DRENTORRO-520904 format. One record per residue (C-alpha): residue in three letters; x, y, z. Coordinates in steps of 0.1 Angstrom, whole numbers, plus 5000, padded with zeros to 4 digits. Layout:
DRENTORRO-520904
alaXYZ
...
//
This chain:
DRENTORRO-520904
met501047804750
met504547934740
glu504247734713
arg501547864696
glu502848264699
ser505848134682
glu503748034658
arg502048374657
glu505048554661
gln506148384626
leu502948494613
gly503548834624
leu500148864650
gly500448994683
ser500048794714
val496648714729
lys495648624766
tyr495248284779
his492448274806
gly492748624812
lys496648644811
trp499548744788
pro501748444781
leu504848494794
lys508048274795
arg509248054827
ala512348044847
ser512947694865
val509647694886
phe508547994884
gln505548104860
glu506348514859
pro510048604872
val510048894867
ser506948984884
ala507848764914
ala511348904918
leu510049224915
ser507149114940
ala509648984970
leu512249314965
ser509049554971
leu508049284997
leu511849355014
val511249745012
gln508049715027
phe509749525058
asn512949715057
gly510250035059
trp508149895083
leu511149815108
ser512850115105
phe509350285118
phe509350065146
leu512850125155
leu512550485153
leu509250515174
ser510650255196
tyr513850375206
lys515350685187
leu512050935196
pro510850975234
leu508450785249
arg505550915274
pro507050895312
glu504150825324
thr502950535300
his506050475280
met503650475248
thr504950675216
tyr503451025215
tyr502650945177
glu499150905175
tyr498750725148
thr501850465155
gly499150165157
leu497350255124
trp501050275106
his501949945119
ile498849735112
tyr499649915077
gly502649745077
leu501449405082
leu498849425057
ser501249555032
met503749295037
asn501249045033
ala500049155001
trp503249164986
phe504148825000
trp501048664983
arg501648844953
ala505448724947
ile503348364957
tyr500848414937
his503348544902
ser505548214910
cys502747954911
asp499748054902
thr496847844914
phe493247874923
trp494347914958
thr497248134956
glu494848364931
lys492548404957
leu495148484986
tyr496848734962
tyr493648904949
ser491948904986
ser495149025003
phe495549334986
ala492049424985
ala492549405024
phe495149635022
ile493849884996
gly490749905017
tyr492949965050
ser494950225034
leu491750425028
ile491050405065
leu494450515075
ala494350795049
val491050915061
leu491850855098
arg495451085090
thr494251355069
leu491051435092
asn493651445121
leu491051205142
lys492651115173
asp489550965196
glu488550645193
ala485250725191
ser485550935158
arg488050685145
val485450385147
met482650565135
val484650685107
ala486350315096
ala483850115104
pro481650145074
ile484950125050
leu486049825070
ala482449635066
phe482449775025
thr485849625027
thr485349305048
thr482149205025
his483949244991
val487049035000
leu484148785012
tyr482048814981
leu485748714963
asn486548434978
phe482848314984
tyr480848444957
glu482948484926
leu486048604922
asp485348884898
lys488349074887
gly486849294868
leu484549424898
asn487849384923
thr490049624894
lys486949864900
val487049884937
cys490549894942
thr491050164917
ala488050404933
ala489450344966
ser493350404955
ile492050754938
ala489650844969
gln493550844992
phe495550954965
phe492551324962
leu492751295002
trp496351275010
ala497251564982
val494651774996
trp495551755034
ala499451765026
val499452115003
met496652245026
thr498552135057
lys502252255041
his503451935056
pro507451875053
ser507351605035
cys504551745008
phe506651674980
lys507251294987
ile503451234994
leu502651414956
phe505551224939
val503950884956
ile500950974946
ile501651064909
gly503550774910
gly500550564921
ala498350724891
phe501050614864
ser500650284883
ile497050284879
ile497450384844
leu499850114829
glu497449834850
ala494250004831
tyr496150014796
asp497349614800
ile500349634782
pro501449354760
pro504549104765
arg507749234757
trp510748974756
gly508648694769
tyr508948794807
val507749164805
asp504149254804
gly502549564823
arg502149414854
val505849414855
phe506349754855
cys503349854877
val505449604904
ala508649824895
val506550114903
ser506150044936
val509349944946
pro510750334947
leu507250464957
thr506850254991
tyr510350385002
leu509650744998
trp506150645014
trp507850475049
lys510250785049
phe507151005049
ala505450805075
lys508850845098
glu508851195092
asp505251285099
ala505751055134
glu508751295142
met507251605136
arg503951505156
thr506051415185
ser508151705185
ala504751915179
ile503151715212
ile506051765235
lys506452115230
lys503152205236
thr503451985267
ser505952195277
ser504252495273
glu501352395291
val503552255321
trp505352605320
gly502452785321
gln500752585353
cys503952665373
leu504253045360
gly500553005375
cys501452865409
asp503553115414
//
């Protein structure tokens, strides 16, 4: 494949795709070394972000005295988000290292599940849904659609074009929800949220543009993965700041109610 590309380059012709992928140079056992390395870095940033979120909620912020649970109502949702994101980036790193039938399926399936769940998290948080009945009612249709889509990719046809359309639509929907919510509520992390949304939109454009390879190792997907690294760091910063803000607000509200009851007793 690379010999053909060398011949095309000598003739002044551009690169062409082979089996739907741009030809890139290998490095030892790694088929796409730069993409694999950046995916591993993004996985590390995801793990660091989730771990710092876990430590903040479990050991730094106060817990409810009666249950020893966190005050933040969305703790469990963010933990699931963290696990799904790490799973998705793990399989993306493996896929870029070794493109096989199974690693390709695991990569596309895990990212579809991750993006579908990200939309669920966006809907629940931006609509400020706290009771289980409302959460189930809203999340169930999205979860059913995401599950059906993942099953379709695995057991019927690995339609990459369809998967791209589904993931792009879900990403745009959650970008819209987060942007409107951040601006309307004047959230303290508003600028972080908007920056992540702009960066995410830029990443989608890069993916759609499908930049041909440069220098033998870099194509459009490399730029997409590179953009995700700082965005991941900022996103977990927002999650932690949101947890701190909600915890502080709930404690103040609880203290005011207790104080009011004490005054009523007097």
